[in-house]
N, C-alpha and C positions, 0 to 999 in steps of 0.2 A: 101408619102407624100402628093401626090397628092389626095389619095383617103379620105387621110382623113380632106383633106379642105377640099373637095367637100361635106362629109356629112356633115365638119363642119356647111359649110353652109347648107344645108338644116335647119338641125334645127334650124339656124338661122331665117333665112327664117319663117318657120312651126309659132318659137316661135314668129317674128312678125308681121303677120299674125293672131295668134292667141290671141294677144295684142287688134290689133288693130278690130276686131271684137266687142273683149271686150269691150272698147271703142264706136264705133258701136251700139251695143245694150246698156251699159248706156244711151248713146246720143235717144235713144230712149223714154222713157221717164222722167217727171219731167217739170217744170214753162221752156219758147220759146223752147218745144219743136214742130216743126215745121213740117206739114205736107208729109206724103210719096208720091211717088207717086202714081195716082187714086186711093186718100182720096180725099172728099168732101168737102169745106171750106163754113162752116154754118155763121162764123163770122168774120170778119178778121177785122172790125173795120168803115167798110160802114153801110153808111144810105141804099145802094142798100141790099146791101147782107141781113142786115136783113132783111129787107121789102120782098126781094128775097123767102129768109128763110121760114121763120120762121110765123104764125099768133097766133090767141087768139086758146087754145083750145075748143074747143066748151062743156063744161062738163055742168052739173045740173046748178054749182051755178055760170057762167061768165056772168059779170055785165058788163063787158066792150068789146066799138067796134074798126072797126081797122075802121084807119090806128092805127098802136101800137103807145103807147103812152108811151113804157120807155124808156125813157132817153137815148141819145146819149154824150156823156160828157170826155173831156178829161181826158185819162188815172195822174190820182194822183202819180204815182212813177215809171211811166215811160213814151214811146212815145206813141202817136197815142192816136187815140176816145176808149171807152168803153161802155158797157153799163147795164144799173140801172135798175133792177129788181126791184124799188121801183116806182109801179104803183100805181097811187091816188085807183087803184079800189079796189087793196087787203086791203088797206088800216087799221086795224084790226087786221092784221093773218087771212083773209078768202085766199087763198090756194084754189084756183082752181078759185080764180071773174079774173084772171088777165093773168094766166099761158099760157105763150110762147110753143110752140111745131111745128117742123119742117114739113114743106108741105110732106115731102117725106119721104117713113112710109120702120123699119129694120126689118129685121130679126138675122141675126146673125151679127155683126159686133168689129170694132177697135175706141174707143173714147180717142178722146182727150178735156177739160175743163178745162180751168183756171178761178178763180175766187178768187176775194177779197172783204175780207169783212168789212165794215167802222165801226159800234160800235159795244159795250160792246151787247152782244146778238140778232148780225145779226142774219137773219132765212134764205133758201132759200133751194135748194133741186134739184138733179137734177138725170132726170128719164127713167132710158130705157125702150124704148118701151109705153113709156109714162104709165109705169107701178110700175114698183119699182126702186123704191127711193134710189140713196144713199143720205146721208143726207149733211145741212151744216147747223150748227149751234150751232155759237161763244158759247162757258160755256158748253156745255154739252158733257160729255164721259162719256154717260151712254150707252148701246143700244140703243135708240132714240138720236144721238148727232154725232155728225162731225164725215165724213168719216165712218159713218156704215151703213152696209146695211142693214136700219133701220127696227129693231125690230129681226136682224137676226143674227145678229155681235155683239161683242163689237166692243165701239168706238177708232179707236188706235189714241187716242188725238193727242199722241209723236208727229205724223208726222207731223204739223201744222206748220205752219210759226210765226200765231197771225196778228192784226188787224195791217189795212191798209199792209198788205202787199199777196203780187200775192202767191197762190199752185193750186195744178194741182190734177187733175183726170185724170190716165191713165187707160180704160177701155176695155178690154176683155170680148164681153158677148158671149153667147148662147143663142138661143129662147127657150123653151121650143118648145120637140118632143109630137109628137101625134096621134095615132091611131084608124080610123075607134071613128074619134069626139073627146076622151077618154087622157087625157095625161101620157103619157109616160113615162117621162122624162123629170124634175124639168129643168127653167132653170139655168145656169150656169155665175157668171163670175168670173176674174179675177182683183182685181183695184190695182192700185199704187198712191201712194198716197204723192203729191213731190218727184216722185224718191223711193217711199220707198214701195218694194210691202205690204201688207196688209190683205188682202185678194186672197186664195189661191183658184181656181171652189169650189165658195161658193153655195151651189145651194139655189136657193129662192123660197122662200116656198106659197106667194100669196101677194094680193095687203092691203099693208095696211093705215087708212088714211078715207075707205067708198068712196061713190060715186064722192065726191068733191076731191080728189085724184088724179083717171087716169082711162084708162082704166080695165072693169072687178072689178074694186072696191063694184063697188055694187051689184056683182056678190055675193050670197054667204058669203057673209060678206069678200068678198074679193077673198076667194077661189074657187072660179070662172070661173078660168083663161081658157081665151082661144086664138084657135089659128088663131089667128091674128096681123102682124104686126102694132106697131105702130113709132110714132115719137118716137124725142129725144124732154125730153117735161124741162122747167125749171120753175123753183115757185117761182110767186112772195106771197107775205107773210107781204109785207109794211118794209120793210126793206132795204136798202144801199145795194145791195148785190149784186159788180159789173160782171162780167165777160165781157173775153176776150178769143181771138186764142183759136178758138173750131173747130173742126173740125171731120170727120167720113166717116170712108172705108170700106165697106161693103167683108163681109168676110162667105163664106161657109165651116164651121165646122162640118164637118161628123163625126168628133169622138166625144165624151162627153171632152172640154178635152178645156178648155182657157187661159191656164199656157201660159208665156209669161215671 
């Protein structure tokens, strides 16, 4: 009898630990996910962190000057302050004119970004290594649309919360690998959109959108990827797309696997 009780206790503990682990893992993606230990907070609503962590990307179309002109405003549906990507220099969709990029550059990383699209057709984008865009575009469910690895995957539009609601991207990214200056492995990414896994170990072929889009965009029509780290970039396209709760954790992914 004693042995049975001990064994049942062990089984119960295992079940509890397993359930706890599932809850813990589930809590690591989605709106409201907080940065884990050793993560770098890139935007927490404070003006000081915005100016300390970000700058304008010095691309060929840059037409804005520091200090950053992205407005800080009250969260329209929550607490605290948020960042509005509607920089006046980008009016009319001039991406690259006033995009923000982190001062720090990264190779492999785990990224969390929350965004809210305020108006129909709202357009922005989250760039990994200032090269590879995870699209933000209300109303577009094509391979150029919302939450697509732009032009390389379908849009998982079904996971979208809709206008004037907070949405989240949770990303693990592995940079392209090189030997003797030649790319031997393409960049890989796994993406959760609002807590739903939508891309798993997706390889990324190139930079899309030309030289005004990001690093290497002007190299061999975006196919000339170089072995250079890049920052996290947020695109200004003249739309009211808001951002909050942005953080990154550097990783070292020796194996070609970004699944999490």
